[in-house]
N, C-alpha and C positions, 0 to 999 in steps of 0.2 A: 609507481605503478598504481597504487591505491587511489591517489588523487586523480589520475587519468581515468581510471575505471569509474569513479564517482561522477566526474564531469561527463563522461561518455553516457552513463546511464541517464542523467538528467536530459542531455541532448536527445537521446533516443526516445525518452518519455514525451518530450515536446514534439518530436518528429512523428510520433505515432498518431497524432491528432491533426487532421488536415484543416479543419475549420478553425479560424482564429477565435470564434465565440466558444466553441467546444474547449479549446485549449485554455482559454481564460477561466471558464467554469471549473474544469478539472483541476487546474492549478489552485484555484480558490478553495475547492473542497479538500484537496490534499493538504493545503496549508492549514486548514482548520483541524484536520487530523493531527498534523505535526504540533499545532498549538495545544491541542488536548493532551499530547504527550509531554509538553513543556520542553521541546527540543530547542537547543540554542541556535541562534542565527537570525540575521535581519531579513533574509529573503527565503522563499520556499526552497530555492536551490540549496542554500546553506543548510537548511533544516533537513533536506533530503540526504545530504552527505552525513549529517549527524545520525539520522535514522539508519543508514546503511552501516555505519561504523558500530552503532549500538547493537544492530541485529547480528553483526559478526562477532562482537566481543561477548555479548551476553548469551545466555542459553536461548535456544529457539523458543522456549516457553514464554520468554519476555515478549517476543514479537507476536506470537499467537495471542497471548493474553491482552496485549496492547490493542490489537485490532478488535478483539472480542469486547473489551471494556468500552471502546469507542462506539461500537455498534449497539451495545446495550444502553449506553447513554443516549444515543439517537433514538432507540426504540422507546425509551422512557419519555422522550420528548413527543413521540407520536401518541403515546397513551395520554399525555397531558394536552394533546391537540395543539402543540406548539409548532409542529411540522407534520409532513405527510410521509406515508410509507414510500412513495416514489422518490422523495428527497433522500431518504435513508439509502435506498437502492442506488441512487446517483453517487452518494458518498462512497459506497462500496465499489462501484465501477471504477472510480478514480484511484482508489487504493489498489484494487485488483490489477489495473493496467500498470501501475508503478511496479508492483511485485512481478508481473509478467515480464516487463522490460528488464528488470534486475535479473530474473532467472534466465531469460534467453541470452543475455549478455554473458553471464557466467558459463553457460553451456558452451558458447562459442569460444570464449577465451581459454577455458580450461579443458576443452574437448571432453565434456562430460556426456554421459548417456542421458537422453531426455527422460525425465521423471523417475530417476532412480530412487530407491529407498535407502540411500546411503546416509552418511553422517554429516554431509555438508549443510550447515545451518541455512544458507541462502535457498537451497532447494527445499528444505523443510518449511521455510518462510513462505515460499510460493505455494506449496501444497496446503499449508495452513490457511492461507488467504482463500483458496478455492473451497476448502472444507467449510469455512465460515460462510462463504458466499452461498454454498448449496444449502446450508442449514437455515440461513435467513430468508432465502427465497421461499421456503416452505412454512413460514410463520403465518399467523392469523393477521398480522399487521398490514400485509400487502394486498 
């Protein structure tokens, strides 16, 4: 069941993007996020499975802090003028979409109420991603 869920989430993530160019860019950005976390696997798909497993196994604080550390790293790059704020925003969009697909799939599979404040780590992961997103949209870097 867990393997099928992970495969299904990756397929849905790819399906969520209609343009092949968008798909390629989002996968590349998500892969850089996974590389930042040192997740195991030769492909972004394998790394996504590792990410899903870690988010379920570890406390949700790990997922939140992982996304936050990556975004802080990217914002430091903006300050050094190594990249632009819009690039950081694009990284966040790809991570956000992955979390959205993960969340929606879990809602359907387990018949959960949308956006509950329960104890399910995956739901808190989704909410954390949007909290980070909203905070970074209001920074001086963009």
